[in-house]
C-alpha positions as CSV (number, residue, x, y, z in Angstrom):
1,M,74.7,25.7,63.6
2,F,71.9,25.2,61.3
3,D,73.5,27.9,58.9
4,N,76.7,25.8,58.8
5,I,74.6,22.6,57.9
6,K,72.9,24.6,55.4
7,R,76.2,25.9,53.7
8,I,77.2,22.2,53.7
9,F,74.3,21.0,51.7
10,R,74.2,24.1,49.5
11,K,77.8,23.3,48.6
12,R,76.9,19.7,47.7
13,K,74.0,20.9,45.7
14,I,75.9,23.1,43.5
15,G,78.6,20.5,43.1
16,K,75.7,18.3,41.8
17,F,74.6,20.4,39.2
18,V,77.7,22.8,38.5
19,S,78.4,23.4,34.8
20,D,81.5,21.8,33.4
21,I,81.2,24.1,30.2
22,P,84.6,25.9,29.7
23,T,83.9,29.7,29.8
24,G,85.3,32.9,28.6
25,L,84.9,36.1,26.7
26,L,82.9,35.7,23.5
27,P,82.6,38.1,20.8
28,L,79.2,39.3,20.1
29,N,79.4,37.5,16.5
30,E,79.7,34.2,18.0
31,I,76.6,34.6,20.5
32,K,73.5,33.0,19.0
33,S,71.7,32.2,22.3
34,I,71.3,34.2,25.3
35,N,69.7,33.7,28.8
36,V,68.9,36.7,31.0
37,V,67.7,36.5,34.7
38,L,65.8,39.6,36.0
39,D,64.6,40.8,39.5
40,V,61.0,41.5,39.2
41,E,61.7,44.1,42.2
42,E,64.0,46.0,40.1
43,P,62.9,49.6,39.6
44,G,61.8,50.2,36.0
45,F,61.6,46.3,35.3
46,D,59.0,46.5,32.6
47,A,61.1,49.0,30.9
48,L,64.1,46.8,31.1
49,R,62.6,43.8,30.1
50,E,61.4,45.4,26.9
51,Q,64.9,46.9,26.4
52,I,66.3,43.6,26.5
53,L,63.8,42.0,24.2
54,D,64.1,44.7,21.6
55,W,68.0,44.3,21.8
56,G,67.5,40.7,21.3
57,R,65.2,41.0,18.4
58,K,67.8,43.6,16.7
59,A,70.8,41.5,17.3
60,G,69.1,38.3,15.9
61,V,69.9,36.1,18.9
62,K,67.6,33.5,20.5
63,L,66.6,35.1,24.0
64,N,65.1,33.5,27.0
65,I,64.4,35.7,30.1
66,Y,63.9,34.2,33.6
67,F,62.4,36.0,36.5
68,L,63.1,36.0,40.3
69,D,60.1,37.2,42.2
70,L,60.8,36.6,45.9
71,R,58.3,39.1,47.0
72,K,55.5,37.9,49.6
73,L,52.6,38.0,47.4
74,D,49.1,38.4,48.9
75,K,46.4,35.9,47.8
76,T,44.6,38.8,45.8
77,E,48.1,39.9,44.2
78,L,49.0,38.2,40.7
79,L,52.2,37.4,39.2
80,I,53.3,40.0,36.7
81,T,55.3,37.5,34.5
82,S,55.0,33.9,33.0
83,I,54.7,31.3,35.7
84,Q,56.6,28.9,33.6
85,T,59.8,31.4,33.8
86,T,59.4,33.1,37.1
87,I,61.1,31.6,40.2
88,I,58.8,32.6,43.2
89,K,59.4,31.9,46.9
90,K,57.4,28.7,46.7
91,D,59.7,27.2,44.2
92,L,62.6,27.1,46.5
93,D,63.3,24.3,48.7
94,W,64.7,24.6,52.3
95,L,68.1,25.3,51.1
96,G,67.0,28.0,48.6
97,T,67.5,25.9,45.5
98,P,65.0,26.8,42.9
99,D,62.7,24.0,41.5
100,L,64.7,22.2,38.7
101,S,61.8,22.2,36.4
102,K,61.8,26.1,36.4
103,V,65.3,26.7,35.5
104,I,66.0,23.4,33.3
105,G,66.5,25.8,30.2
106,L,69.4,27.4,32.3
107,I,71.0,24.4,33.8
108,G,70.1,21.7,31.3
109,E,70.6,23.4,28.1
110,K,73.6,25.1,26.6
111,S,73.5,28.7,25.5
112,D,76.4,31.2,24.4
113,L,75.8,33.8,26.9
114,F,74.2,34.2,30.5
115,I,73.4,37.4,32.0
116,S,72.4,37.9,35.6
117,L,71.2,41.3,36.4
118,I,70.3,40.4,40.0
119,E,72.2,42.6,42.3
120,N,72.2,40.4,45.5
121,G,74.3,37.5,46.2
122,N,71.4,35.2,47.5
123,F,71.7,31.6,46.9
124,P,69.0,30.9,44.3
125,I,71.2,33.2,41.9
126,E,74.1,31.7,43.1
127,F,73.0,28.3,42.2
128,I,71.6,29.3,38.9
129,S,74.9,31.4,38.0
130,K,77.2,28.6,39.1
131,C,75.0,25.8,37.2
132,A,74.0,27.8,34.0
133,K,75.2,25.8,30.9
134,A,76.8,29.0,29.2
135,R,80.1,29.7,27.6
136,F,80.1,33.3,28.8
137,K,78.6,34.5,32.1
138,I,78.2,38.1,33.1
139,G,76.8,39.1,36.5
140,R,76.5,41.9,38.9
141,C,77.5,40.3,42.4
142,G,80.4,37.9,42.5
143,F,80.6,34.7,44.3
144,P,83.2,32.7,45.9
145,G,84.3,30.2,43.0
146,H,84.1,32.8,40.4
147,A,80.7,32.2,38.8
148,Y,81.2,34.8,36.2
149,D,83.5,35.5,33.4
150,M,82.7,39.4,33.8
151,V,81.2,41.2,36.9
152,I,79.7,44.8,36.5
153,S,78.8,46.0,39.7
154,G,78.9,49.7,39.6
155,S,80.2,51.8,42.3
156,Q,78.8,53.0,45.7
157,T,78.3,56.6,44.1
158,A,77.7,55.9,40.5
159,D,74.7,55.6,38.5
160,L,75.2,51.9,37.8
161,R,74.6,51.1,41.5
162,S,70.9,50.2,41.3
163,D,69.9,50.9,37.7
164,S,69.9,47.6,35.8
165,S,69.1,49.4,32.6
166,K,72.5,51.3,32.7
167,I,74.1,47.9,33.6
168,F,72.6,46.2,30.8
169,N,73.6,49.0,28.2
170,A,77.2,48.9,29.8
171,I,77.1,45.0,29.0
172,I,76.0,45.6,25.3
173,E,78.6,48.2,24.9
174,F,81.3,45.9,26.1
175,L,80.0,43.0,23.9
176,N,80.0,45.5,20.9
177,K,83.5,46.4,21.5
178,I,84.7,42.8,21.6
179,G,82.6,41.7,18.7
């Protein structure tokens, strides 16, 4: 019963903030600004962040990286990313919606490309993906309502299944082919 109520309110929340920007494939030469969402719990997270930043510098694009860190941290543990761009468990309301001040760069400002390297389909990433104001959206997990223009999910047996670095390389390879 509670889950049904939650689902109704989540749908309304997304409806209130959903992006009205028309989306579709964009060649790399038309992409000037990129927003990326990473999972801090991803194996090799630090190397992936550096790989993305390095690629952004080489491509000459404006790159913003946001982090999702839903781990339960002890009082002695410190956050490994910037608090301004990291969504933590405390930033979620009872529906699972991220604090809007943390995601205003995603849902309030237009960008050319949005990449979600989050492998799960939890509500916080569904909200961000559907409400991101981007002209081209790429993700790893599809949602009802088609939040992404392209989904790269890998397969059960392939190396892409849990390696975000390989997924990111596949995305870049694809962008280079259409650009």
